[in-house]
N, C-alpha and C positions, 0 to 999 in steps of 0.2 A: 411888781415891775422889776425889782432887782433880780429875781430868779430868772425872768425872761432874758434880761441883759446877759446874765451869766451863761444861759444856755446858747444864746446867739453867739456870744464870744467864743464859747467852746466849739461851736459848729464852724465858725470862720477859721479858728486856729487849726481845727482838724483838716479843713479844706486846704489851708496853706501848707501844712505839713505834708499832706497827700500829694499836692502838686509838686513840691520840691523833692520829697523823699520817695513817694510811690506814685508817680504820674500815671502809670499804667492802671493801677487801682482806681484812681480817680476818673480816668478816661472810661474805664468799664463801667463805673457807677453812673456817669453821665449818659452813657449808651443805654444802660438799663432803664434809666428814667425816661429817656426818649421813647423807648419801646413801650413802657408803661402808659405814657401819655396817649399813644395811639392804639392801646389795647392789643399790642402785638406780643406774642409769646414765642420764645425760642423752642423749636422742636427738631427732631431728627428722624430720619427714615432710611432704611437700607434700600438702595438701588443697585441691583446687581452685586458687585464686589465692593461697592463703596457706600459710605454714610453721607447723605445730603443733609446739611443743617439748612433750616429755613425758619422764617418768621411767619406767624399766622395769627390773624385777628379779625374782628368784626362779626357779622351776622353768620349764622350756621346754615341759613337757607339760601336758596337761589344759586345761580352760576357763579362760581369763584372767579376772582381776578388774579391772574398770575402776572407778577411784575418782575422784570429781569434787569439787573444792574448792568452798568457799562464797564469798559475796560479799566482795570486798576481799582474797581469798586467792590462792593459786597452787598449782602442783604440789607444792611443798615442804611444804604443809600435812600431807602424808602421810608425810614423811621419818621422823618420830619413830615413827609407827605401823608403817612397813614392816618393821622387824626382826622383828616378831612374826607377820608374815604370809608374807614371802617364803620362809621355810623350807619352806612347804607348797604355795604357789601362785605362778603367775605374776601379777605386779602391774603395772598400767599406770596412771599418774596424769598426765594432760595438763594443760597450761594451757589453760583455756577462752578462746574469743575474748573480748577486752576486758579480760583479765587477764594478769599475769606477762609472759612474752616472747612471747605471741601478738599477733595484730593488735589494735590499740587505737584504731582509727579512730572518730572521734566521729560520722561520718555514716552509721554502720551501726545496725541494730536488734539489741537483745540480749534480746528477750523470750524466754520459756521455750520456746515452740514453735519459734522460729527456732533457739535454741541446741540443742534436741534433734535438729533436722534436720542441723545442722552436725556434732553428735556422731555421727550415723549415717554421714555422709560420712567422718568420721575413721576409723570402724571399717571402712568399706569399703576405705579407702586402706591400712589395716593388714591387710586380708584376714582380718578377725575376723568370722565368721558367727554365733557364739554366745558369750555372755559372762555372767559374774556382774557385776552393776553396783551401785554404791553411791555415795552422795553425802551431803555435809554441807550443811545449810542451803539455800542457793540451789542448790547441786550436787544435793541430795536432790530438790528440786523438778524439776530437769531430768531426774534419773533416773526419777522417778515419771512425768513426761510421756513420756519415752522408753519406759517399760514399756507405756504406754497405746497408743503409736503403732506400736511395733515389737515386739509380743509374741513374734514368732518368733525374735528374736535374744536373748531373756533367759532365762538358766537360773535366776536368783534375783535378788532385789532387796533391798538393805540400805539403810535410811534412818537417817541419823545426824542427829537434830534437824532434820529437813527442813522447808523452807517449803512452801507450796502448799496447806495445809489450815488450817482455823480451828477451835480447840477451844472448850470451854465458857467458858473464862476468857481474857480479853485479856491479851496480854503488854505489857510497857512499850513495846517498839518498836511494837506495833500501835496502842496508844493514841496515841502520839506521831505516827505516820504518818497517822492519821485526822484529826489536827490540821494536817497538812501539814509536819511536822517530820522531818528525817532524822537520827536520833540516831546513825548511823554516820559522819556526815560529820566530818572533822577540820578545824577552823577555826584552830587554834593548836597549838603543840607540847605544851601541857599537856592537850590533848584525847587524846593518845595513852594517858596513864595512865587517863583516864576510859573510853576504849574497851576497854582491856585488862580493866579491872574489870567492865565491862558484859558482856563476852564470856565470861570465865572466872570460875568460882567462887572459886578461889584463884589469882589471876594471879601469874606469876613476874615479879619486878622486871627491867625492861629497862634496860641501861646507857644513859646519856644520849646518847652518840654514836650508838648504834643507834637510839634513839628519833628522832634527827634524820634518819636515813636513812629510816626508816619514814614519818615526816611528809613528807619531801621528795617521796618517791615518790607519796604520796596527794595532795599539792598539785599535782604536775605533771599528774595525771589527774583533778583535782577535778570538772571538768564531765562527763567521761565517767562517773565513778563515780556522780555524782548522777543522770545519765540512766538508768544501769542500775538503780540502786536503785529509782527510781519505776516503771520498767518491771516489775521483779520484785515489789516490794512491792504496787503497784497491782493487779497480776494476782492475787497470793496473797490480798489482802484482799477485793477486789471480785469475783473470779471463782475462788474456791478450788475444789479437785478433790474436795471431800467427796462429792459425788453421783456421781463417777465411779470411786470406789475399787473397787467391785465388778467393774469391767471388768478389773482387773489379774489376769492368769492366773498369774503367776510366784509361787512361794513367797517370802514377804517377811519380813524381820527388821527390827524397829523398835528402835533403840537411842537412849535419851534421857538427858539430864542432868536430874536432879530440879530443879535450881535455874536453869534456863535463863530468862534475862530477855528474850531476843530472841523466842523462840517457846515459848509456854506448854506445860508438860508435859501439860496436859489434851488436847493434840492426840494423845497416844498412844492414848487411848480411841477417838477418832474413827478413827484409822488401824487399830487392832486390830479394831475392830468392822466397819469397812468393807471391809477387804481379806479375800478369801475364805480364804486360807491363810497366816496370819501368827502371829508370836510376837513378844513385846515384852520388852525388858530396860530397866529404869530404874536408872540409876547415882546413888547418893547423893553429896552433896557435889560435884556436877559441874555445870558450866554448859552453854554452847552448843557446845563443841568436844570431845566426849568422847575422840575419837581422839588429842588432843593432851593433854588434862588427865589422862586415865587410859588410856594406850594399851594397857597389858597387859590390864586387865579388859575393855576394848572389843574388843580382838582375841580374847580367849578366847571371848567371846559370838559373834563372827562366825565363828570357826573351827569352834565346835561346830555352828552352823547350817549352815555349808557342808559339813560332814561328812555331813549328812543329805541334801544335794542335789547 
């Protein structure tokens, strides 16, 4: 018993020291443990002139599921979600260009059509000719664009609070963007709490040293993030895909958080009526990131949908 107590004490002390002295190392360890829990492994592949990092896990057989993160996110946005999916499917979650560990050059374009073409090149490099594809927010916009441009490669489409369409009611983000304001920009450390509350219905408190890491990363790429935001938001507001939804041939699942402040839940009706073969699930007490806020409920909806297709 005494040995166990000493070991536990040493572990707790090491964690405390890591948090205060090496918070990045502790954060990376926690990220690695989340990946391990979902059976996801970090891999990299060359796509043209760039290296794409991605997480992959789950079964090796069957049609893979490609999951695309949203604006300001990265491949690990799916690490909490993965354990509920990898038991049944092969899952691949890449860092999209402009985010995470992918190329973050300021002199490139990151509009939705360009990102969809880059995604196609990634799938070609992976020798994936057919996939289920899903995306959250910006990633959902790219997935929808991809479904329009490469219908032969899509087995199904899952949209998690996707951008790219406008509903009957304007969201807080849309109202601000029309005034020229980027409400996702971080101008100070205190903005991290504001952003978390804006994105999630019931945000989990983030330790201060982790908030500093989050803010530092955003500050380092502030100009790039601002450029991408206006390319994505400008396209989604000024040139939405509402009138092209009927062109999507793949069966589609729409998953939405009832209390999304970034993209209004009224978009669900637009999508469900516009897509030829669709079904919709609205989760209560959920914001913009259902796969993080309610991973089990979200996965149950997607698994039931995939079982049909």
